N, C-alpha and C positions, 0 to 999 in steps of 0.2 A: 765333515760333519756329514748327520744323516739328511738323507732333502727327499723328496717327496715317495717314491719307491720302499723305502726304510720309514719314514714316519707312516706312510700308511699301513709296513705293515707291524708295526709295534699296533698302531689302531688298533690290528683283526687280533693280536695273539691279547694283543691285552685284556678286550672287552670281555671273552668268556672268563675268564681268569674274579672279574670285579662288577660284570653284572648283573643290578639289583643288590648289594649289598647297600650295607649303615653302616656310615663313618662311626665312629665313638668317641675319637679321642684323634688329636694334631698334632705332633710334633715335629718343632723345627728346629735342628740340631744347627742350620748355616741356615740364621732368616733373612741375607742376602736375596737364595730363592725366588724367594717372592717377592715379587717388584709393588702392590699393592699391599695394606694398612696389613704388618703381621699381627695384630690384635684381630682384626676382624677376621684374619683368613683360618688365627685355632680357633675362636670363639664363636663365628657364623657353621664354620664344616660338620660340628654330633649332629648326631640325628641326620642326617641331610643323604637322602640312599641317590644311590649313581644309578642313572637311568637310561643310557648310550654315553658313544666315544664318541664321537666325530672329529673330521679334520678337516683344511684348508693347506693349500699348501704344507708348506712344515710343523703349519700347530696344528696340536694338537686339544679337544673341544670337548672335554669333559663334561655330560652335561647332568644336570644338577635338580634332588625336588629341588620344592618353592625357588623354581626360575633362577638358581644362580646355575654357572656355567664355570671351571676352572681350565687359564688356555697355560699350553703347554707348550713349550722352543724347550727341543733338546741341545738346540746348539752343536758345540762340537763333541761331548760324549756322555752328555745325560740317557742317561735308561733305567727303568725300571722294572721291578721285579717282586714277586707273590713272596710275604716270609708272613714268619707266624710273629709277637710286639716281642716273645724272649729271644731268641736267636741272638748272635752274638752282631754288635755292629758295628757294620765296617768302614771302617773312617772316609772312606767315599760317598757312604751314606746320609744324606741331608737332612731330608723330607720322608717322618712319617705316618702312614694314614692307619688307624687303628679302629677295623670293623668289627658290629655286635660280636660278630658271628666267629672272634679267635682269633683270625688271619688280619695280617696288617700287609699295604705296602706300601713300598723303599724305594723311595729315588734316589741315586746316585750317580755321582756326574765328579770324574777324578777334575775335568779341570776348572770347577765353581760356576759356567756360563750360563748351566740354564735357567732358563725361568717360569714362573709364577705370577700368573695372573687370578683375584678372584673374581670375577664381574655379573651381572646382569647377563642372561639368556637373550643373544638379538641385536646387543649393546657392543658386541667382538671387532667391526667395522669402523664405531667409532673413539673406543677408548683404544683398540692394539695395534701393534701396526701390524693384522692385516687391512685393514681401508687403505694400506697406500700398495701394497700385489694388485701384482695382475692379473687375467685368468689363469684356469691348471691346464694342463695339456688336456688331451680329447675331449674339453669339451664345445658348446657350437658355439660362448663368447669368443672361443681360438679358432676362428678361422681363417682364411685364405688370404679374404680384404683384411680384417684389424689388424692380422700380422705385417702384413707389405704395410700397408698402412705406416702403421708407430715403427718403422725402422725406417721408412722413407723421408721422417721428424728425429733419427737420432746418426747424429755426431760421428760418435764413440764408436769401437772396437768393439765387432758383436764378442766375444766373445764379453767383457766389460759388461754391456746392455744384455745376456744371458745372464751373468750372476748377481744381476742386480736388486732385479723378483716385479718389477711394475709393468715390465711388457709381457712375461710368460714369471709366474709361480712355478718353485716343487724344483727346478733345479741349483746343482752344484760343479764343479768342480771337477765334475768324473763325466758326469753326460755327457754338459758342455762338452768336451775334448770329445767324448766321442761324437754327438751328433754332427760338429763339426766338422769330426773327417771321415761320417761316411755321407757324407753331403759334398766336400772335394773346398770348403771354403775355411780361409788357413784363418787363422782367430785372430788376428792383428787386421783383416780387414774394415773398412766403412762401411759401418749397417746400413747405411743409404743408398748404398755405390754396390750390392749386393744384387744380378738383379732377379724378376723377380720368377724368374724357375725356378734359381737356384733362392730363394728363400720360401720357392712349395717344398722343397724338395730337402728344407733344415727340417717345417713345421710339421711333414710328415714324419720326419726321422725322430721330429724328440717326441711324436707321438706314440710310436712304436717304439724305441727306446725305452722310452718308462712306459709304457701297457706291457712289456716283454716281461724288462726288473723286479715292475711289482709284480707279475704269476714268480719270478722266483728266487721272490723274497725280500728286495736289493741284497744288498754289492756289501760284499763287509773285504774290506781293503788293510784296518788298524783297530779298530775297537767296538764297531756298528755289530748288537746284539738286540733280536726280537725281546718281547718280555717272556718269552719262556727261555731264555739265554742261549740259542742259537744264531750261528751265525745267516749267512746272507745267500746266493747262490749264482747270482749275475757275473762277479765277478771271473769268473770261469767264460766270459766269451769277454770279458774286455780284450777291444781290436789295439787301442791306443795307448791308455792311463796305465802309467805304469806301466811301458814296455819303451819309453826311451835306453836308445841304444841299441835299439832290436832294430830286425828288418819293416817296413811298413808290410804289411796280411798283402796288401793291394797292389803295388807297385817290386816292391821291395828295396828302397831306398832307404835310407837309418834315419828312425825315427829320432825327429830331436825336441829336446826339453828351454822353454824359455821362461824369463816372467813375465806375465799378463796383467796387471790392476794386481801386483802384488801375488801370482798364484799360480802355481807351477804349472805348466804347463807345457803338451807334449803333442804338435803337428808331423804331420810327413810334404815335410818344405817339398815335392814334386808336385803331389796329388793334390795337394790344399790348396789352391791358386785366390792369392791375396786378388783382391776390386781395393782399390782406392780413389 
């Protein structure tokens, strides 16, 4: 699933492709991608101009004229690509935005898990899943005291807490495994038992990892591509994710893989301390 660095990279690559274009027509080949009223989506978008594209955590916010926003969550396999209306349709193309300049933006999703919502701009925290999310990494809201206080109230394991998006938003399986390893914290540690100094190590590692991964244009380990069809670069820097059975880069112990909250989890049984 694209995580925050990947979605930010999509935002950065998609913006110059579509900013300033006016929608002429919308085609829903698979209407269930749109979680709001389908007729309204098709009928209200023609004539609207794309002003800019914002992002919060893993959500794209396509800002349109007349105070409208398309909220887009890519989920597992969602991708956007610019083409022309007469280009052959791929079997996994599900939504097409035809522009007045003769180009078209298509949304492609092998798994069909992605969703779009058409809302009034500014209401995203009231009417979409964004309202349940915690602060993003590298923001003033994601402070040392905030993170410490939040984890003190959580009895679940730290991996579960980092994945559920309510304490900190934008992390997924890859970056959680990486930052827990960097911080020497076992993924099954009880969140409220982790010492304050280790919580701060984790916060700093989350901030730094997300920053570097974004600079590297995200991580491609399965099918992630940006809006230009290019892969990310951070996969070359992964220390533990995808390396189960190999030697820990820090201590040489064989990395193990277990299931935590249903997610494959790679860690070092020697240098990642479990706090219970």
